[in-house]
C-alpha positions in Angstrom: 16.1 4.4 -56.0 19.2 5.2 -54.1 18.7 7.7 -51.3 20.7 10.7 -50.6 24.1 10.4 -49.1 24.9 12.1 -45.8 27.2 12.0 -42.8 26.2 9.5 -40.0 23.0 10.2 -38.3 22.1 9.8 -34.6 18.9 8.2 -35.0 16.2 8.3 -32.1 13.8 6.0 -33.8 11.9 4.0 -31.3 13.5 5.7 -28.4 11.7 6.6 -25.0 14.1 9.5 -24.5 11.3 12.0 -23.9 9.8 9.9 -21.2 13.0 8.6 -19.6 15.4 11.8 -19.9 12.8 14.5 -19.4 9.5 13.3 -17.9 11.0 10.8 -15.4 14.8 11.8 -15.6 15.1 14.4 -12.9 15.8 17.1 -15.5 13.4 19.7 -14.1 16.3 22.1 -13.6 17.6 21.8 -17.0 14.2 22.1 -18.5 13.3 25.3 -16.6 16.6 26.9 -17.3 16.6 26.3 -20.9 13.0 27.6 -21.1 14.2 31.0 -19.5 17.0 31.2 -22.1 14.5 30.7 -25.0 12.2 33.2 -23.6 15.0 35.9 -23.2 16.5 35.3 -26.7 13.6 34.5 -29.0 11.4 37.5 -28.9 11.2 38.5 -32.4 7.8 37.5 -33.9 7.3 36.0 -37.3 5.1 33.8 -39.5 7.3 30.7 -39.8 9.7 29.0 -37.5 11.7 25.8 -38.2 12.4 23.7 -35.1 15.3 21.5 -36.0 15.8 18.4 -33.9 12.3 18.9 -32.4 12.0 15.5 -30.9 8.7 14.9 -29.0 8.0 18.6 -29.0 9.3 19.4 -25.6 10.1 23.1 -26.6 7.5 23.7 -29.3 5.0 25.6 -27.2 7.9 27.9 -26.1 7.6 29.7 -29.4 4.3 31.6 -29.1 5.4 34.4 -31.3 5.0 32.4 -34.4 2.0 31.7 -36.5 3.2 28.2 -37.7 6.0 25.9 -36.5 7.6 23.2 -38.6 8.9 20.3 -36.4 11.6 18.7 -38.1 13.3 15.4 -36.7 15.0 12.3 -38.2 13.0 10.1 -36.1 9.5 9.4 -37.1 8.6 7.9 -33.8 9.6 11.2 -32.1 7.3 13.1 -34.3 4.5 10.7 -33.6 5.1 11.5 -29.9 5.1 15.2 -30.7 1.7 14.9 -32.7 0.3 13.2 -29.5 1.4 16.1 -27.3 0.5 18.9 -29.7 -2.2 17.6 -32.1 -2.4 17.9 -35.9 -3.8 21.5 -36.1 -2.6 23.9 -38.9 -0.1 25.5 -36.7 2.2 22.4 -36.5 3.7 20.7 -39.5 5.7 17.5 -38.8 8.7 16.7 -41.2 11.1 13.8 -40.8 14.4 14.6 -42.4 18.0 15.2 -41.6 19.7 18.6 -40.8 22.1 18.1 -43.6 19.5 18.1 -46.4 16.5 20.3 -45.2 13.7 19.8 -47.6 12.6 23.3 -48.2 13.2 26.1 -50.7 15.6 28.8 -49.8 14.8 32.0 -47.8 11.6 30.5 -46.4 11.7 30.8 -42.7 11.5 33.7 -40.4 13.3 32.0 -37.7 15.0 28.6 -36.7 16.0 26.9 -33.5 18.3 24.1 -32.9 18.5 22.9 -29.2 20.2 19.8 -28.0 20.8 18.7 -31.6 24.1 20.0 -32.9 26.0 17.8 -30.5 24.8 14.9 -32.4 26.1 16.2 -35.8 29.4 14.9 -37.2 29.5 17.8 -39.9 28.1 20.9 -38.1 29.3 23.3 -40.7 27.2 21.4 -43.4 24.1 21.6 -41.2 24.7 25.4 -40.3 25.0 26.2 -44.1 21.7 24.5 -44.7 20.0 26.4 -42.0 21.2 29.7 -43.4 19.8 28.6 -46.9 16.3 28.2 -45.7 16.2 31.4 -43.6 15.3 34.8 -44.9 17.9 37.5 -44.6 17.4 39.0 -41.2 15.8 36.0 -39.8 17.0 34.7 -36.5 18.7 31.5 -35.3 18.6 30.2 -31.9 21.3 27.6 -31.5 22.4 25.6 -28.3 25.4 23.7 -28.1 27.3 21.4 -25.6 30.2 23.5 -24.4 33.6 21.7 -24.4 35.3 24.6 -22.3 33.0 24.1 -19.2 34.3 24.5 -15.7 34.1 20.8 -14.8 36.0 19.8 -17.8 38.6 22.6 -17.1 39.3 21.3 -13.4 39.2 17.7 -14.6 42.0 18.6 -17.1 44.0 20.5 -14.8 43.9 17.8 -12.1 44.9 15.2 -14.8 41.6 13.3 -14.7 40.9 13.6 -18.4 43.2 13.7 -21.5 41.6 16.0 -23.9 42.2 19.7 -23.6 38.9 21.9 -23.0 40.9 25.0 -24.4 41.5 23.5 -27.7 39.0 24.5 -30.4 38.7 21.1 -31.9 35.5 19.2 -31.2 35.6 16.3 -28.8 33.5 13.1 -29.5 33.2 11.8 -25.9 30.8 9.0 -27.1 29.5 7.9 -30.7 28.0 10.9 -32.3 28.0 12.9 -29.2 30.3 16.1 -29.5 31.3 18.9 -27.2 32.2 22.1 -28.9 34.4 25.0 -28.2 32.7 28.4 -28.2 35.2 29.9 -30.6 34.7 27.1 -33.1 30.9 27.8 -32.8 31.4 31.4 -33.4 33.6 31.0 -36.3 31.2 28.3 -38.1 28.2 30.6 -37.5 30.2 33.5 -39.2 31.4 31.3 -42.3 27.7 30.1 -42.7 26.5 33.6 -43.0 25.3 34.5 -39.4 25.9 37.6 -37.2 26.2 36.7 -33.7 24.0 38.8 -31.5 23.8 37.2 -27.9 25.2 34.5 -26.0 23.7 33.0 -22.7 25.4 30.3 -20.4 22.9 27.8 -19.2 22.9 24.9 -16.7 25.5 26.2 -14.4 24.6 23.8 -11.7 24.3 20.7 -13.8 25.7 18.4 -11.0 23.8 15.7 -9.3 24.9 16.6 -5.9 23.8 20.1 -6.2 20.4 19.2 -7.5 20.0 16.7 -4.6 21.1 19.2 -2.0 19.2 22.5 -3.1 15.6 23.0 -4.1 15.3 23.3 -7.9 13.6 26.7 -7.5 16.7 28.1 -5.9 19.1 26.6 -8.7 16.8 27.9 -11.4 16.8 31.5 -9.9 20.7 31.4 -9.5 21.0 30.2 -13.1 18.8 32.8 -14.5 21.1 35.5 -13.0 24.3 33.7 -14.1 23.0 33.2 -17.8 24.1 36.9 -18.5 27.6 36.1 -17.9 27.6 34.5 -21.4 28.1 38.1 -22.7 31.7 37.9 -21.4 32.7 34.2 -20.9 31.3 30.8 -21.6 32.0 28.3 -19.0 28.8 26.5 -18.5 27.9 23.0 -20.0 25.4 24.4 -22.2 25.4 27.7 -24.2 22.6 29.4 -26.1 23.3 31.7 -28.9 21.2 34.1 -30.9 22.3 34.9 -34.4 20.9 36.6 -37.4 20.9 35.7 -40.9 23.1 38.2 -42.9 22.2 39.8 -46.3 19.7 42.4 -47.4 16.2 42.1 -46.1 14.8 43.0 -49.5 14.4 40.0 -51.5 11.9 38.2 -53.8 9.1 36.6 -52.1 9.7 32.8 -51.7 7.9 30.6 -54.2 7.1 27.1 -52.9 7.6 25.5 -49.8 9.1 21.9 -49.9 12.2 21.2 -51.9 13.4 17.7 -52.8 16.5 16.7 -50.9 17.8 14.8 -53.8 17.6 17.4 -56.4 16.2 20.5 -54.9 13.2 20.6 -57.2 10.4 22.4 -55.8 7.6 21.2 -57.9 5.5 18.2 -56.7 2.6 16.0 -57.7 0.5 15.8 -54.6 -0.6 12.2 -54.4 -2.9 10.8 -51.7 0.0 9.5 -49.5 3.2 11.0 -51.0 4.7 13.9 -52.8 6.2 13.1 -56.2 9.0 15.4 -57.3 8.5 16.3 -60.9 12.2 17.0 -61.5 13.8 13.7 -60.4 10.8 11.5 -60.0 11.5 10.7 -56.2 8.5 9.9 -54.1 8.2 11.1 -50.6 5.8 9.5 -48.1 3.3 11.2 -46.1 2.4 9.0 -43.1 -0.4 10.1 -40.9 0.4 13.7 -41.3 4.1 13.3 -41.2 6.1 14.3 -44.3 9.1 11.9 -44.7 12.0 13.0 -46.7 14.6 10.4 -45.5 
């Protein structure tokens, strides 16, 4: 049977990204300042959180206020690494799917996060609308994006060392399926998708190799922690964290079901030993060693 169509996917299948980029990639500074931003923004407790682009689960344990976390990533091998890191207890559910066709019923989640993920999306508007669909009214959405209008890009442009304009709101694809976005564009997309922007933090102000070599990580983290608050006035760092709230009335019917077929949005399944059979369209979705595969 033909699979669902979608924009091109940046697939980390088989990648050693977690090991090379984070565990051995001299990224302690970035990891620590991102943890600070998450802790500051995601304070609202809830039952169910969706982590979009969860990868190997680097950030998953940074959401202690939620009873259950759904780790969603397109890469099955990344989710396998997350399982090795976190285990297969009832608190964590592993789902292989893409952000354009989230395999869940509407109004399901109390919160969602998307960190270091939207910069791989060729159609961010489609993904943001999907996120809003699966969130309850009043739910919170923590989004991180790569900022086109960062100081390094501005200086390079003014000095004639790059051709693209960091002040232009059009996304720039600097490598295949790697995009930088303008803060104004992100705010507009969030609004059109049904979100109300609540807070902005600027992150990784000192993401320069010579600074990380010259100064202790602890000092750079402390300085970045203070500088993050400038996000309320301007966004000039390479990474920006936003907290938005799903608009709409908080009074709504309880959600029925959990999974929804990405092909037909049917929410009734026959639970087979190693798969879910959609009773509406007949599509069969594999369950492989605790990972639900909707791709």
